[in-house]
N, C-alpha and C positions, 0 to 999 in steps of 0.2 A: 579634427580638420587637417587637411594637408597644408604644408607650408606654402608660402607665396609662390606663384607660378613664374619661375624665371628659367633662364637657360641652365643654371646650375641645378635647380630642383628637378627640371625635366630630364636633364642628363643622368641624374641618379636613377630615375625611373627607367630610362632607356637601358641602362646597364642591367637592371633586374629583369626587364622585359626580354632582352636578348638572351640572358642566361636561361630563362624559363622556356624559351622557344628553340634553344640550341643554336643561337646565332652569335656572331662575334661583333661587339659594338666598337671595336678599335677603329679609330679613324672616321667614325660616323660624322656626317656633315649636317648641321642644323640648317634646313632650308627656310623654315618659317616659324615664328613664335607669335601666336595671337591667341585665338580661342583654342588652338591646338599647337603643339610642338611637332613639327614634321622633320624627320631625320631620314637621310639616305645612307644606308650602310655601304661601306667601302669594300667589304669582303663577300657580299652577296647582292644579287639584284633585287633588293628589298627596300621598301619604304616603311618606316615605323611611325605611326601617328599616335600621339599622346594627347588626349583631351584634358582640359583644365581640371575637371572634377567629375565625381560620379553622377552628377545630374545629366551627363551626356550619355550614360549607359544605354538608355532606350534608343536614342538617336543612332548610336554606333551599332547596336543590334540591327536596327533598320537598314543602315548603310551596308552592312555585311550581307543581309538578306537580299537587298536590292541588287548588289553586285553579282551575287550568285544567280539571281533570276535573269539579269541582263546578259550574263554569259550564256545561258540557255537560249536566249533570243538572238545570240550572235550580234548583240548591239555593241558598238565601240565605246566601251567604258572601262574605267580602271578595274582591275581584277584583284580579289583578295588572295593572299598566300594560302594555297589549298591545304597544306599539311599541318597547319597550326590551329589549335582551338582558340576561337575568338568571338567577340571581344573578351578581354580579360581585365580585371581590376587589380592594379598594383600601386601601392603607395598612395591610395586615394585618387588615382587617375585611371582613366579608361584607355586601354591600349588596343590598337588594331594593327595588322600587318598586311602590306599590299605589295604587289609586283611593281618593280621600278620600270617606268615607261621608257626612260632615257637617262643618259648620264649628264646631259646639259639641258637645262630647261628651255624649251622652245614652245611658244604659244601658237596655236593654230589661228586661222583667219576668222573674221567675223561672219563671213558667208558660210563657212564650214560649221560654225556654231548654229546658224539658222537651219542648215540642213539636218543637223543632229536633233535639234529641237522639233522640227517638223516630223521627223521619223519617230522620235520619242512620243510625241503627242498622239500618234496613231496607235500606239500600243495600249492594250487593255491589261491593267495590272492584275495579277492573281490576288484573290481575296486573302490568301494565306499571308501576304505581306503585312496586312493590317495597317495600311497607310493612314495617317491621321488627316483630318481636314485642316487646311492651312489657315491659321488665325494670326494675322500679322500683329494684332494688338495684344495678344497673349505674349508674343515675343517682346513687344514694346514694353509692356508692364514688367516683365521679367528683367529686361535691361535697365529700366528705371530703378528697380529695387537693387540692382547690382552696382549702381554707380557709387564710386567711392573716391573721395578726395576732390570732388568738384565743388565749385562755389554754390552756395545755397540759391543764389539768384538764378544761376544757370539751371539748376535742378528744377526750380519752380517754373521757369520759362518752358523747359522741355516737357514737363508734366502738363502744362496748359496747352502747349502745341499738340501733344498727343491727344488730348481730349477733343480739341477742335477737329483734328484730322479723323478721329474715330467717327464723329458725327457725319463728316463729309463722305467718308468711305462707305458708311452704311447706306448712303443715298445713291451709290454708283449703280449703273445699269450695264453690267458686263455683256459683251457681245460674242466673245469666243466661247467654244464649248468648255464645260467644266470637266476636269479629269486630272490625270497624272501630270505633275510638274516636277522639274528638277529642284526648284525652290531657291537657287542661287546662281541662275544662269547668266554668266558674264564671260568675257574674254579671258578672265583669270582662271576659269575653271574648265578650259579646253586646251589640252596639250597635244603636241605631236609626238607620236611614238617613234621608236627606232626605225620602223618600216615606213614612216611618213604619214601614217594614218592619224586623223584628228580623233581625239578620245576625250570623253567627258570624265571629270574627276569630282571629288567631294560630293558624295551621294547621300549624305546624312540629312539633307533638306528635302528629300523626296516626300511629296504629299499630294493630296487631292485639292484642287483649287481652280479658279478661272485661269485659263492659259495666258491671260494678259500678264500674269506675274512673271512668266519666263521671258517676256519681251521687254519689260520696263527698264532693266538696267542698261541694255544696249542703247535704247532711246535716250535715257538720262545721261549716259556717259557721252553721247554725241551732242545732245541739245544744250545741256547745262554746263558740263565740265570740259568739253572739247577734247576728250580722250580718244574719240574716234573722228575720222574725217567724214565729210559729207559723202564721198564716194563709198567708203566702207559701210556707212549706215545704209545707203541706198542699196548696196549689194545685199546686206542683211535682209532688208525689206523684200527685195526681189526674190531671194531664195526661200524665205519663209512664206511670203504671199499675203502679208498684212502689215500695214504701217500703224503702229500703236499711237503715233503722234496725231493721227487723224481722228482718233476716238476722243469724244468730249471728256471722258474720265481720266485721260492721261495725266493732266497736271496734278490731280489728287494722288494718283498712284505713285507718281514721281516724288511728290512731297513725302509720302509715307516711307518709301524706300530710302529717301535721303535722310529722314529721321532715324531709321533703323541703322543706317551706316554710321551716323554720328554717335548714336548710343553705344554701338559696338566699340568705337574708339574710346568713349567715356569710361569704359570698364578697365582701360589700360593706362589711365593717366598717372597712377601712382608708381607704375613700373617702367614707363617709357616716356622720356622727355619729348621724343619725336611725336608720340601719340598725343601727349598733353598739348603740345603746340598746335597740332592739326585739329584737335577737338575744339580748342578755343576759337580757332579760325572759323570752323564750320558753324558753331553756335552763333557767333557774331553775325555771319552773313545770313543765316536763317532769321535771326532776330531783326535785322535791318532790311532784309530783302535784297541784299547786295549780290554781286556777281559771284558765281561759283567757279569761275575760271581759274582761281588760284588753289582750288582744292587739290590735294595730292592723293594719288592712289596708294592703297595699302594692301 
């Protein structure tokens, strides 16, 4: 088993990954540490992404395949580094290499996300990608099993909540076409490139599912968390052409996504005091039905 996933352990893998690809890790900047450690190299226009463990290998293979396919479609998405064999497994982690979009992180606008999702949802994926059917409760069950260091009362509550939502989800009547989705479509996964173009990133969640899944986070971030303004959300709706909040199944889908976001944080409580604090806040507000206005983005 690999050691605990920390900046130090990920940094050791980064060094090995760079050596194997003929890259220089000196001065690399850690941009994010969560399910993945994301590094920007200082000596090349390269992003190195290190997944927590080998369970992510299939997802990373899919992400690389999706990126190469989207490039053939001239779709604005992050590109893999072309001259490196990937993904590769090093030190019990899965490593992929990507072109760096920009030297300073700049997120695109919510209406631009809507434009890209509308365009994406028109594409017909090649069967060679072997995209899976999206099963949110498979992810929920995996996340529940991965919880470590949380109070037993919280674990029991989240398991019960998952069971209730699973039953409610099975009764939903989706209205948008079934097909290709990004799987984690939010403002955090659309960056602006050096040329000013809005570009989709984080492609490992691509799957086949009701298209409502790619709209729920923007609605949720506006309606419950207050992370988007009314005008931003209205622009998103106008550009995509559908308001998910008018669909009767929206509250259930929002509850499921909310639970998934909380469980993701719960896997980091032993390594991040900030994550542990936010996890406790989220569990308490879900348990009591309290306001989500104090939830913090990660």
